[in-house]
VOPAGU-2260 file (C-alpha; in pm, 1 decimal, decimal comma):
REM VOPAGU-2260
SITE   aa  ch    i         X         Y         Z
SITE  UNK   A    0   -1214,8     756,5   -4717,2
SITE  UNK   A    1    -905,1     605,4   -4552,9
SITE  UNK   A    2    -727,0     939,6   -4581,0
SITE  UNK   A    3   -1017,6    1117,4   -4405,9
SITE  UNK   A    4   -1013,5     859,6   -4124,8
SITE  UNK   A    5    -637,9     900,8   -4083,5
SITE  UNK   A    6    -677,8    1280,7   -4057,4
SITE  UNK   A    7    -962,9    1239,8   -3807,6
SITE  UNK   A    8    -770,4     999,3   -3582,9
SITE  UNK   A    9    -455,1    1209,3   -3613,6
SITE  UNK   A   10    -652,0    1513,9   -3497,9
SITE  UNK   A   11    -800,3    1313,6   -3212,3
SITE  UNK   A   12    -455,1    1200,4   -3095,9
SITE  UNK   A   13    -320,2    1557,1   -3119,4
SITE  UNK   A   14    -618,0    1683,0   -2914,5
SITE  UNK   A   15    -555,3    1419,7   -2645,9
SITE  UNK   A   16    -185,5    1503,7   -2628,1
SITE  UNK   A   17    -247,5    1876,5   -2597,5
SITE  UNK   A   18    -526,1    1842,1   -2343,4
SITE  UNK   A   19    -417,0    1537,1   -2145,9
SITE  UNK   A   20    -582,0    1199,1   -2177,4
SITE  UNK   A   21    -873,5    1301,5   -1959,8
SITE  UNK   A   22    -906,1    1642,8   -2119,8
SITE  UNK   A   23    -967,1    1958,9   -1921,6
SITE  UNK   A   24   -1318,1    2074,5   -1859,7
SITE  UNK   A   25   -1305,6    2391,2   -1647,6
SITE  UNK   A   26   -1683,1    2382,8   -1601,9
SITE  UNK   A   27   -1676,6    2056,4   -1405,8
SITE  UNK   A   28   -1344,0    2000,1   -1228,0
SITE  UNK   A   29   -1274,9    1657,5   -1082,1
SITE  UNK   A   30   -1103,4    1808,2    -775,4
SITE  UNK   A   31   -1270,3    2103,0    -602,8
SITE  UNK   A   32   -1118,5    2335,5    -343,4
SITE  UNK   A   33   -1382,1    2354,1     -67,8
SITE  UNK   A   34   -1220,3    2671,2      70,1
SITE  UNK   A   35   -1140,4    2523,3     410,7
SITE  UNK   A   36    -809,8    2349,2     343,5
SITE  UNK   A   37    -984,5    2050,9     184,6
SITE  UNK   A   38    -982,2    1931,5    -175,7
SITE  UNK   A   39   -1271,3    1700,4    -265,3
SITE  UNK   A   40   -1270,2    1440,3    -540,5
SITE  UNK   A   41   -1614,6    1487,7    -694,1
SITE  UNK   A   42   -1613,0    1138,4    -842,4
SITE  UNK   A   43   -1528,4     935,2    -530,5
SITE  UNK   A   44   -1633,5    1182,4    -259,4
SITE  UNK   A   45   -1294,5    1147,1     -88,6
SITE  UNK   A   46   -1152,2    1456,5      75,3
SITE  UNK   A   47    -780,8    1536,5      78,1
SITE  UNK   A   48    -591,9    1767,1     310,3
SITE  UNK   A   49    -452,8    2033,2      75,7
SITE  UNK   A   50    -143,7    2127,2     274,4
SITE  UNK   A   51     117,5    1868,3     347,0
SITE  UNK   A   52     298,1    1853,6     679,2
SITE  UNK   A   53     664,8    1892,9     747,0
SITE  UNK   A   54     859,4    1572,5     682,4
SITE  UNK   A   55     811,8    1309,0     951,8
SITE  UNK   A   56    1060,5    1032,0    1028,2
SITE  UNK   A   57     831,6     749,3    1142,7
SITE  UNK   A   58     491,4     594,4    1082,5
SITE  UNK   A   59     380,0     643,3    1443,3
SITE  UNK   A   60     410,6    1023,3    1418,0
SITE  UNK   A   61     237,7    1020,3    1079,4
SITE  UNK   A   62     -53,0     812,8    1215,0
SITE  UNK   A   63     -86,2    1031,2    1526,9
SITE  UNK   A   64     -94,4    1343,8    1313,5
SITE  UNK   A   65    -368,1    1210,8    1083,4
SITE  UNK   A   66    -575,8    1072,4    1372,1
SITE  UNK   A   67    -565,0    1403,9    1559,4
SITE  UNK   A   68    -635,0    1622,9    1255,0
SITE  UNK   A   69    -953,9    1827,5    1276,6
SITE  UNK   A   70   -1001,1    2003,8     946,1
SITE  UNK   A   71   -1318,1    2147,7     797,4
SITE  UNK   A   72   -1523,2    2013,7    1088,3
SITE  UNK   A   73   -1410,3    1655,8    1020,7
SITE  UNK   A   74   -1209,6    1447,4    1266,6
SITE  UNK   A   75   -1201,2    1112,5    1084,0
SITE  UNK   A   76    -882,5    1172,5     883,9
SITE  UNK   A   77    -637,0     892,1     812,4
SITE  UNK   A   78    -327,2     815,9     611,5
SITE  UNK   A   79    -400,9     719,6     251,0
SITE  UNK   A   80    -308,3     381,4     109,0
SITE  UNK   A   81     -27,5     355,7    -143,6
SITE  UNK   A   82    -289,1     304,7    -415,3
SITE  UNK   A   83    -488,9     614,1    -313,9
SITE  UNK   A   84    -168,6     816,3    -346,6
SITE  UNK   A   85    -107,3     656,6    -685,9
SITE  UNK   A   86    -457,4     749,6    -804,9
SITE  UNK   A   87    -414,6    1110,7    -689,2
SITE  UNK   A   88     -81,0    1152,5    -866,7
SITE  UNK   A   89    -191,7     959,8   -1175,6
SITE  UNK   A   90    -498,7    1180,9   -1217,6
SITE  UNK   A   91    -276,3    1487,8   -1195,2
SITE  UNK   A   92     -57,0    1339,2   -1470,0
SITE  UNK   A   93    -369,5    1306,5   -1685,0
SITE  UNK   A   94    -432,3    1679,8   -1639,1
SITE  UNK   A   95    -771,3    1625,9   -1478,2
SITE  UNK   A   96    -938,5    1960,8   -1411,7
SITE  UNK   A   97    -885,6    2086,0   -1057,4
SITE  UNK   A   98    -934,6    2402,9    -857,3
SITE  UNK   A   99    -701,5    2269,7    -584,1
SITE  UNK   A  100    -342,9    2379,7    -536,5
SITE  UNK   A  101    -181,2    2066,8    -390,1
SITE  UNK   A  102     189,7    2005,3    -449,3
SITE  UNK   A  103     231,1    1630,9    -502,0
SITE  UNK   A  104     608,8    1607,9    -532,6
SITE  UNK   A  105     804,1    1442,0    -256,2
SITE  UNK   A  106     764,1    1136,0     -35,7
SITE  UNK   A  107     438,7    1070,9     148,4
SITE  UNK   A  108     341,2     832,9     427,9
SITE  UNK   A  109      82,3     569,3     351,4
SITE  UNK   A  110     -89,2     306,9     561,5
SITE  UNK   A  111    -248,8     -20,7     467,5
SITE  UNK   A  112    -545,6      -1,6     707,2
SITE  UNK   A  113    -352,9     -55,8    1028,9
SITE  UNK   A  114     -83,2    -269,5     870,9
SITE  UNK   A  115     271,5    -170,2     808,9
SITE  UNK   A  116     314,6     187,2     701,7
SITE  UNK   A  117     538,5     286,7     415,1
SITE  UNK   A  118     687,9     609,9     296,9
SITE  UNK   A  119     790,0     685,8     -56,5
SITE  UNK   A  120     690,7     837,2    -386,3
SITE  UNK   A  121     541,3     721,5    -711,9
SITE  UNK   A  122     792,6     822,1    -977,3
SITE  UNK   A  123     772,5     814,9   -1353,9
SITE  UNK   A  124     934,5     500,1   -1493,0
SITE  UNK   A  125    1271,2     534,8   -1662,9
SITE  UNK   A  126    1161,4     371,8   -1988,7
SITE  UNK   A  127    1000,8     686,2   -2139,8
SITE  UNK   A  128     652,4     552,0   -2084,1
SITE  UNK   A  129     370,5     672,9   -1858,6
SITE  UNK   A  130     423,5     397,1   -1601,5
SITE  UNK   A  131     512,5     462,6   -1240,5
SITE  UNK   A  132     728,5     281,4    -992,2
SITE  UNK   A  133     714,0     315,0    -614,8
SITE  UNK   A  134    1040,3     427,9    -456,7
SITE  UNK   A  135    1071,3     387,7     -80,5
SITE  UNK   A  136    1222,4     653,5     143,6
SITE  UNK   A  137    1303,9     705,7     512,3
SITE  UNK   A  138    1095,2    1016,0     587,6
SITE  UNK   A  139     801,9    1188,9     427,1
SITE  UNK   A  140     506,9    1423,8     441,8
SITE  UNK   A  141     152,4    1349,9     550,0
SITE  UNK   A  142    -141,2    1438,7     329,6
SITE  UNK   A  143    -443,2    1300,3     511,8
SITE  UNK   A  144    -756,9    1165,8     342,9
SITE  UNK   A  145   -1110,6    1094,5     454,7
SITE  UNK   A  146   -1329,1     890,3     467,2
């Protein structure tokens, strides 16, 4: 009995490693390309701008860009928070099913709801574990989010 359980759990671990922790289900992707430059998270309802901008050197330009963006008939775009960026990148690491082609490498601007803006990237920790650390930078891209 113990041997059968060990084989079962070993198979389960192998399946998770090969398919990502979240597993891929092509029939119901978490992120859906709406066909208008927008990628929607079907779980939260958030919409992400699929294309990133050219690198910007300051938070004011990044905020102006997001506030003036009119994409897919929506004009209420904003900069994401650091934690929204983390969630987006973390879900990609988990191989969540997606029909969106959104490069996530590089530094991105974030805003804490009108507070101080930051620019940086979530990078894999250097201890060979799936943890991330936030590394600040001096310029970055904008990938706007709504609502």
